[in-house]
C-alpha positions in Angstrom: -22.4 -2.8 16.5 -25.8 -1.6 15.6 -28.2 -4.1 14.1 -31.4 -2.8 12.4 -34.6 -4.9 12.5 -35.8 -6.4 9.3 -32.2 -6.4 7.9 -29.8 -9.3 7.7 -26.6 -7.6 8.7 -23.4 -9.3 7.4 -20.0 -9.4 9.1 -17.0 -8.4 7.0 -13.4 -8.9 8.4 -10.3 -7.2 7.0 -6.8 -8.3 8.0 -3.6 -6.3 7.7 -0.5 -5.5 9.6 -1.0 -2.1 11.0 -2.5 1.4 10.2 0.9 3.0 9.4 0.8 5.9 6.9 0.8 4.1 3.5 -1.2 3.5 0.4 -2.7 0.0 1.5 -3.8 1.5 4.7 -5.3 4.7 3.2 -7.0 2.7 0.7 -8.7 0.6 3.4 -9.8 4.0 5.2 -11.4 5.1 2.0 -13.0 1.8 1.3 -14.6 1.6 4.8 -16.0 5.1 4.3 -18.3 4.0 1.6 -19.4 0.5 2.8 -23.1 0.9 3.9 -23.3 0.3 7.6 -27.0 -0.6 7.6 -26.0 -3.8 5.7 -22.6 -4.7 7.1 -20.8 -4.8 10.4 -17.1 -4.2 9.8 -14.1 -5.8 11.7 -10.5 -4.9 11.1 -7.8 -7.2 12.3 -4.4 -5.5 13.0 -1.2 -7.5 13.8 0.2 -4.4 15.5 -2.6 -2.0 16.8 -0.9 1.2 15.8 -0.1 3.6 13.1 -0.7 7.2 12.0 -3.9 6.3 10.3 -5.5 4.3 13.2 -7.4 7.4 14.3 -8.8 7.6 10.6 -10.7 4.2 10.9 -14.5 4.9 11.3 -15.6 4.9 14.9 -18.1 2.1 14.2 -15.4 -0.3 13.1 -14.5 -3.1 15.6 -10.7 -3.6 15.9 -9.2 -7.0 16.5 -5.6 -7.1 17.8 -4.2 -10.3 16.1 -1.9 -11.3 19.0 -1.5 -14.8 17.4 0.7 -13.2 14.8 2.4 -10.4 16.7 3.4 -12.8 19.4 5.5 -14.8 16.9 6.5 -11.7 14.9 10.2 -12.2 15.3 10.0 -15.8 14.3 7.8 -15.1 11.3 9.9 -12.1 9.9 13.3 -13.5 10.7 15.2 -15.9 8.4 14.4 -19.4 9.7 18.0 -20.3 10.5 18.3 -17.1 12.6 15.2 -18.1 14.6 16.7 -21.7 14.9 19.9 -20.0 16.2 18.0 -18.3 18.9 16.5 -21.7 19.9 20.0 -23.1 20.3 21.2 -20.2 22.3 18.2 -20.7 24.6 19.0 -24.4 25.0 15.7 -25.4 23.7 16.7 -28.8 22.2 13.5 -30.4 21.2 12.2 -27.1 19.7 15.5 -26.8 17.7 15.2 -30.4 16.4 11.6 -29.8 15.2 12.3 -26.5 13.6 15.5 -28.0 11.7 13.2 -30.7 10.4 10.5 -28.2 9.3 13.1 -26.0 7.8 14.8 -28.7 5.7 11.4 -29.9 4.5 10.7 -26.4 3.4 14.1 -26.4 1.5 13.1 -29.5 -0.3 9.5 -28.2 -1.2 10.9 -24.7 -2.2 8.4 -22.9 0.0 8.3 -21.4 3.5 4.6 -22.2 3.9 5.4 -25.0 6.2 7.4 -22.8 8.4 4.6 -20.3 8.7 2.3 -23.3 9.6 4.8 -24.6 12.2 5.3 -21.2 13.9 1.5 -20.6 14.0 0.5 -24.2 14.8 -0.7 -23.6 18.4 -2.5 -20.3 17.7 -6.2 -20.4 18.3 -7.4 -18.0 15.6 -10.6 -15.9 16.0 -13.6 -17.4 17.7 -16.1 -15.1 15.9 -17.4 -16.3 12.5 -17.8 -13.9 9.5 -19.6 -13.8 6.4 -16.6 -12.6 4.4 -12.9 -12.5 5.5 -10.3 -10.6 3.5 -6.6 -10.8 3.4 -6.1 -7.2 2.6 -2.1 -7.2 2.4 -1.5 -10.2 0.3 0.3 -12.1 -1.1 2.0 -12.4 2.4 2.5 -15.9 3.9 1.3 -15.0 7.5 -1.7 -12.8 6.5 -2.9 -15.3 3.9 -2.3 -18.4 6.1 -4.2 -16.7 9.0 -7.2 -15.9 6.9 -7.3 -19.4 5.3 -6.6 -21.4 8.4 -7.4 -19.4 11.5 -10.6 -17.4 10.5 -14.1 -18.8 10.0 -16.0 -17.3 7.2 -18.5 -18.3 4.6 -16.3 -16.6 1.8 -12.6 -15.6 1.8 -10.8 -13.3 -0.6 -7.3 -12.1 -1.4 -6.5 -8.4 -2.1 -3.3 -7.6 -4.0 -2.0 -4.0 -3.9 1.3 -4.2 -5.7 3.0 -5.7 -8.8 3.9 -9.1 -7.7 6.7 -9.5 -10.2 8.8 -6.8 -8.3 8.8 -8.7 -5.0 10.2 -12.1 -3.8 6.8 -13.6 -3.0 6.5 -17.3 -2.1 4.8 -18.6 -5.3 4.2 -22.0 -3.9 2.4 -20.6 -0.9 0.2 -18.7 -3.2 -0.6 -21.8 -5.2 -1.4 -23.7 -2.1 -3.6 -21.0 -0.4 -5.3 -19.0 -3.1 -7.4 -21.8 -4.3 -9.3 -21.2 -1.0 -10.3 -17.7 -2.2 -13.8 -17.0 -3.8 -12.3 -13.9 -5.5 -9.0 -12.2 -5.8 -9.0 -8.5 -6.2 -6.1 -6.7 -7.9 -5.8 -3.0 -7.7 -4.9 -2.3 -11.4 -5.5 -3.8 -14.8 -1.7 -4.2 -15.3 -1.3 -5.8 -11.8 -4.1 -8.3 -12.7 -2.4 -9.0 -16.2 1.0 -9.9 -14.3 -0.9 -11.9 -11.6 -2.8 -14.0 -14.3 0.5 -14.6 -16.2 2.3 -16.0 -13.1 -0.7 -17.8 -11.7 -3.0 -18.8 -14.7 -4.7 -21.4 -12.5 -6.5 -18.5 -10.7 -7.4 -16.4 -13.7 -11.1 -17.0 -13.4 -11.0 -15.7 -9.9 -9.2 -12.5 -10.4 -10.8 -9.2 -10.9 -9.7 -5.5 -10.9 -10.8 -3.4 -8.0 -9.3 0.1 -8.2 -8.5 1.7 -4.9 -11.3 4.0 -3.5 -10.5 7.7 -3.7 -13.0 10.3 -2.7 -12.2 13.7 -4.2 -14.7 15.5 -2.0 -13.3 14.1 1.2 -9.7 14.7 0.1 -10.5 18.4 -0.6 -12.1 18.7 2.7 -9.2 17.4 4.6 -7.0 19.8 2.5 -8.8 22.7 4.1 -7.7 21.6 7.6 -4.2 20.4 6.8 -1.0 22.3 6.9 0.7 23.5 3.8 4.0 25.2 2.7 5.3 27.6 5.3 8.3 29.1 3.5 8.1 32.1 1.2 9.5 30.5 -1.8 8.4 32.2 -5.0 9.5 29.8 -7.6 7.9 26.3 -8.8 7.2 23.9 -6.0 7.5 20.2 -6.8 6.0 17.8 -4.4 6.4 14.0 -3.8 4.5 12.2 -1.1 5.4 8.6 0.0 7.6 6.4 2.1 11.2 7.3 1.5 12.7 4.1 0.3 14.7 2.8 -2.7 11.6 1.5 -4.5 9.9 4.9 -4.2 12.6 6.7 -6.2 13.2 9.7 -4.3 17.0 9.3 -4.7 16.6 9.6 -8.5 14.2 12.5 -8.1 17.1 14.4 -6.2 19.4 13.7 -9.2 16.7 15.0 -11.5 16.6 18.2 -9.5 20.4 18.6 -9.9 19.8 18.4 -13.7 17.1 20.9 -13.5 19.0 23.4 -11.3 22.0 23.3 -13.6 19.6 24.4 -16.5 18.8 27.4 -14.4 15.2 26.6 -13.2 14.0 28.3 -10.1 12.5 25.2 -8.3 12.3 23.6 -4.9 11.4 19.9 -4.3 9.5 19.0 -1.2 9.4 15.4 0.2 6.6 14.2 2.5 7.4 10.9 4.3 10.0 9.2 6.1 11.7 5.8 5.6 14.8 3.7 5.2 16.3 5.7 2.4 15.9 9.1 4.2 19.5 9.4 5.4 20.9 8.4 2.1 18.8 11.0 0.4 19.8 13.8 2.8 23.4 12.8 2.5 23.1 13.1 -1.3 21.4 16.5 -1.1 24.3 17.8 0.9 26.9 16.2 -1.2 25.6 17.9 -4.4 25.0 21.2 -2.8 21.1 21.2 -3.0 20.3 21.8 0.7 18.5 25.1 -0.2 16.6 23.4 -2.9 15.2 20.4 -1.1 12.8 20.3 1.8 12.2 17.0 3.7 8.8 17.6 5.6 8.5 14.3 7.4 5.5 12.1 7.8 2.1 13.9 7.4 -1.3 12.1 8.1 -2.9 14.8 6.1 -0.7 15.9 3.1 -3.5 17.2 1.0 -3.0 21.0 1.5 0.5 20.3 0.1 -1.0 18.6 -2.9 -3.4 21.3 -3.5 -0.8 24.1 -3.3 2.1 22.7 -5.1 2.9 23.6 -8.7 3.8 20.1 -9.9 3.2 16.6 -8.3 5.9 14.1 -9.1 5.7 10.4 -8.4 9.1 8.8 -8.9 8.3 5.2 -7.8 10.1 2.2 -9.2 7.0 0.1 -8.7 3.5 0.2 -7.3 0.2 -1.6 -7.6 -2.3 1.2 -7.7 -0.6 4.4 -6.4 -3.0 5.9 -3.9 -1.0 9.1 -3.5 -1.1 9.6 -7.4 -4.8 9.2 -7.4 -5.2 11.7 -4.5 -3.0 14.2 -6.2 -5.2 14.1 -9.3 -8.1 15.5 -7.2 -6.5 19.0 -7.4 -5.9 19.4 -11.0 -2.1 20.3 -10.9 0.3 19.0 -13.5 1.6 15.6 -12.7 4.6 13.7 -13.8 4.9 10.0 -13.0 7.4 7.3 -13.6 6.1 4.3 -15.8 5.3 2.0 -13.0 2.4 -0.7 -12.9 -1.0 1.3 -13.1 0.5 4.8 -13.7 -0.7 5.0 -17.5 -4.1 3.6 -16.3 -4.5 6.2 -13.7 -3.4 9.3 -15.8 -4.8 8.4 -19.2 -7.7 10.9 -19.0 -5.8 13.9 -18.0 -4.1 16.2 -20.5 -1.6 17.8 -18.0 -0.3 14.4 -16.7 2.7 12.7 -18.2 4.3 9.3 -17.7 8.2 9.1 -18.0 11.1 6.6 -17.6 12.5 5.9 -14.2 15.9 7.4 -14.7 16.8 10.8 -13.3 17.3 12.3 -16.8 13.8 11.0 -17.7 12.2 12.6 -14.5 14.0 15.8 -15.2 12.7 16.1 -18.8 9.2 15.2 -17.6 9.2 18.0 -15.0 10.7 20.5 -17.5 7.9 19.7 -20.0 5.2 20.6 -17.4 6.9 23.6 -16.0 4.5 25.9 -17.7 1.4 23.6 -18.1 -1.7 25.1 -16.5 -3.7 23.5 -13.8 -6.6 21.5 -15.2 -10.0 22.7 -14.1 -12.1 19.8 -15.1 -14.9 18.5 -12.7 -13.6 15.9 -10.2 -12.9 12.5 -11.7 -15.6 10.0 -11.0 -15.3 8.3 -7.6 -14.6 4.7 -7.6 -17.6 2.4 -8.7 -15.9 -0.9 -8.2 -17.4 -1.0 -4.7 -20.4 -2.9 -6.2 -18.0 -5.9 -6.9 -17.5 -6.2 -3.2 -21.3 -5.8 -2.4 -22.2 -8.4 -5.2 -19.9 -10.8 -3.6 -21.4 -10.4 -0.2 -24.9 -10.6 -1.6 
C-alpha cells in the first residue's frame, strides 16, 4: 500500500464470497476502478479466493482470504439438521448436544442467526482495523454477521444487489444486524422501495447506489474480446448471464421456437454456464432448435459479443440492478428485457429498448417488435455519479 505524505489515507474493506463471473463481482471491479487511491487503501475479503474475475481486481488491492468462513463452509451452507447428522456419525456427542440446543432455540426464535453465531463462535476475525467495512453481498447471514461481529471498523455498511422479496432471506437476522450499519446501499430505486416496505425501521438509512458502469472501459475491453465466429447472416440475439431458472434462459428458448415458427431468420446465443444449462440444452434438442441456438460458455470478456449482436435480450425473472443490461446499453443495440426490478429504471432513456412480461410469448413479441429497430447512436450514457455517496460517507 502506498501512503502519501500530507494525506490521511483511509482503509476500506469489502467482503464477498468470491470473484466468480457475475453481476455483483463485476460491479465491485467497476467500483474499485473509480475509487481514488490517493485517499483510500482498498482491501477485499474473499471467502473463496477464486473466480474468473479475480484477475480483474486492480493490482493495488489487498486481498484477504476469509478462512474463518471457508473453514466452516459446509456447516454454514448445509441445513442445520444435516450438519448435526454428520456430528452424530462422527460420534461427537458434546458437539451434537450443543448443536441440537442451538438449533431448537433457532426454531423457537424463527431465525438461524444463532446458528451462524454458534458455527463462527471461535473464529478470530480480522486483526486489522478499517475506517469502513462493507458487507458487499448482503443480506447474507454469514457475510453480515462477519462484518458486524468479526471486523473492526469505524463505520459499517450493507450493500444489497437484489430484490429481497424474491429470496428467502432471514428477516429476523436483518433486523438484528442491520441496525449496526451506518448506511444501507440498494442498487435500484425499486429495490430500495421493496427493502423499505419490508424493513421500515431502516428507511432512514437506505440509499440508492446504482452499480458503476464505465462505457469507455467496456468498449475498450470489447476491442480485445472474442466475438461471433460463425458465418450466420440472419439476426443474432444475445443473452449474457448465469444459466439458471431465475435468469430465464429456458423461457427465451421457448420464445425462439415461437419466432422460428413465424419464419424469422434468427439465432440465439447464450453466454454463461449454470445449474439450468443441461435442461436448456435438452429442451433445445427436444424442440428441434439445435441449429438455432448456440451455448458459448462462460466468458470473462463478453463485450465484443454485446457490440456485434443485433438484439440484446435479458430474460431474467428477477434482478437488483442488472449489470449485463447496463453493459449492453453501452453499444446502442436494440434491447428487450423482462420486467424485473430495475429494468424500467435502466432503460427509460433509450428509445430502442423495450420492457416486456416474463412469459415466452411476451419475450417473443418484444423481440419481434425490435427486429428492424436501428442501433441508437447517442453519446455514451453518463457514467455513474453515485460514487460521491460513498466518498461522503468516508469523509
